C-alpha positions in Angstrom: 18.2 3.3 52.9 17.3 -0.4 53.0 18.9 -2.5 55.8 21.8 -4.7 54.6 19.9 -7.9 55.3 17.1 -7.0 52.8 19.4 -6.9 49.7 19.7 -10.7 49.3 15.9 -10.9 49.6 15.4 -8.2 47.0 17.9 -9.9 44.6 16.0 -13.2 45.0 12.7 -11.5 44.4 14.1 -9.8 41.3 15.5 -13.2 40.0 12.1 -14.9 40.6 10.3 -12.0 38.8 12.7 -12.1 35.9 12.2 -15.9 35.6 8.4 -15.4 35.7 8.6 -12.8 33.0 10.7 -15.0 30.8 8.4 -18.0 31.1 5.1 -16.1 30.7 4.6 -15.3 27.1 1.7 -15.2 24.7 4.0 -16.3 21.9 3.5 -19.8 20.6 7.2 -20.0 19.7 9.1 -22.7 21.6 12.0 -20.2 22.1 9.8 -17.6 23.8 11.8 -15.8 26.5 15.1 -16.4 24.7 17.1 -13.9 22.7 16.0 -15.7 19.6 12.4 -15.5 20.7 12.7 -11.7 21.3 14.3 -11.2 17.9 11.5 -13.1 16.3 8.9 -11.1 18.1 10.7 -7.9 17.1 10.6 -9.0 13.5 6.8 -9.6 13.8 6.6 -6.1 15.4 8.5 -4.7 12.4 6.1 -6.4 10.0 3.1 -5.0 11.8 4.4 -1.5 12.1 5.9 -1.6 8.6 2.7 -2.9 7.1 0.8 -0.1 8.6 3.3 2.5 7.3 3.4 1.0 3.8 -0.3 0.2 3.2 -2.3 2.7 1.3 0.6 5.0 0.5 -0.6 7.5 -2.1 0.6 7.5 -5.7 3.9 9.2 -6.0 4.7 8.9 -2.2 7.8 6.8 -3.0 9.4 9.9 -4.5 8.3 12.4 -1.9 11.2 14.6 -0.9 10.9 16.3 2.5 14.3 18.1 2.1 17.4 18.3 0.0 19.5 15.7 1.8 16.6 13.5 3.1 16.0 10.1 1.6 12.8 9.5 -0.2 10.4 6.9 1.2 11.2 4.7 -1.8 15.0 4.9 -0.9 14.2 4.1 2.7 12.1 1.1 1.7 14.8 -0.2 -0.5 17.3 0.3 2.3 15.0 -1.7 4.6 15.2 -4.7 2.3 19.0 -4.3 2.3 19.1 -4.2 6.1 17.1 -7.4 6.4 19.1 -9.2 3.8 22.3 -8.1 5.7 20.8 -9.2 9.0 20.2 -12.7 7.6 23.7 -12.9 6.2 25.2 -11.8 9.6 23.1 -14.5 11.4 24.5 -17.1 9.0 28.1 -15.9 9.6 28.5 -14.7 6.0 28.1 -10.9 6.3 27.3 -9.3 3.0 26.0 -5.8 2.2 24.3 -4.8 -1.1 22.9 -1.4 -2.1 19.8 -2.2 -4.0 18.2 -0.2 -6.8 14.9 1.4 -5.8 12.0 -0.5 -7.2 8.4 0.6 -7.6 6.7 1.0 -4.1 4.7 -2.3 -4.2 7.7 -4.3 -5.4 9.9 -3.0 -2.6 7.1 -3.6 -0.1 7.0 -7.3 -1.3 10.8 -7.4 -1.0 10.6 -6.1 2.6 8.1 -8.8 3.7 10.0 -11.5 1.8 13.3 -10.5 3.5 11.5 -10.5 6.9 10.1 -13.9 6.2 13.5 -15.3 5.2 15.2 -13.9 8.3 12.4 -15.1 10.6 12.4 -18.6 9.0 16.1 -18.9 9.6 15.6 -17.9 13.3 12.7 -20.3 13.6 14.7 -23.2 12.1 17.0 -23.4 15.1 20.0 -23.0 12.8 22.9 -21.4 14.7 23.1 -17.7 14.9 26.8 -16.9 14.3 26.8 -13.6 16.2 25.3 -12.5 19.5 21.6 -11.9 19.1 22.0 -8.6 20.8 24.3 -7.4 18.0 21.7 -8.3 15.4 19.2 -6.3 17.4 21.4 -3.3 18.0 22.5 -3.1 14.3 20.2 -4.0 11.5 17.0 -4.8 13.4 16.9 -1.5 15.4 17.9 0.4 12.3 15.0 -1.2 10.5 12.6 -0.1 13.2 13.9 3.5 12.9 13.4 3.5 9.2 9.8 2.3 9.5 9.2 5.2 11.8 10.8 7.6 9.2 8.3 6.3 6.6 5.5 7.0 9.0 6.7 10.5 9.6 7.1 11.1 5.9 3.5 9.9 5.4 2.4 12.7 7.7 4.6 15.3 6.0 3.3 14.2 2.6 -0.3 14.8 3.7 -1.1 11.1 4.0 -0.8 10.3 7.7 -1.4 6.8 9.1 -3.5 6.6 12.2 -1.9 6.5 15.6 -2.3 3.3 17.5 -1.8 1.8 21.0 0.8 -0.8 19.8 0.9 -2.4 23.3 -2.6 -3.7 22.5 -1.8 -4.9 19.0 -2.1 -8.6 18.1 1.6 -9.3 17.2 3.1 -12.7 17.5 6.4 -14.3 16.5 6.2 -15.8 13.0 3.6 -13.4 11.6 5.9 -11.4 9.3 4.0 -11.1 6.1 1.9 -8.2 4.7 -1.3 -9.7 6.1 -1.5 -8.5 9.7 -4.3 -8.5 12.3 -6.5 -5.4 12.2 -5.6 -2.7 14.8 -7.3 -3.0 18.2 -7.1 0.6 19.3 -6.3 3.4 16.8 -6.7 7.1 17.4 -6.2 10.3 15.5 
């Protein structure tokens, strides 16, 4: 057990370490280290991982059915667009939900990146976020990350796996939310 006098020192060191972590960032965003900055980086991560899961999907993959009550990849992709539209509406303080019709794979992929861009642009604009950023993350953003993972798993089940990757080494930065992403730095099978 630590002596009682060391606790204040540990607390100060932890505070200094946290401040250093919050000020050190490779992001060029002026809001790096803030909740808004973390949300923007998460959207860029979603674009990177989503792009990898969506690119090169084989013909017919959108309709692949892994089980009786499991959404198809096309249904998941349409839902991703709905989640991102919903996230933007929440951020603006005008919460709206729509269940979209499934479009052809490439059209829903374009919708996914367009919705990411709209949400990221809103966050980058400095416009007020009408709810706590943590709520946006725990709801629609985390859900979107989960669904990108589902698409990746369904790719493997459908016989068209994507390559594994050390995502810690990936070139991801706030604001890069389009289909064009940096090439992987370290992939593996």
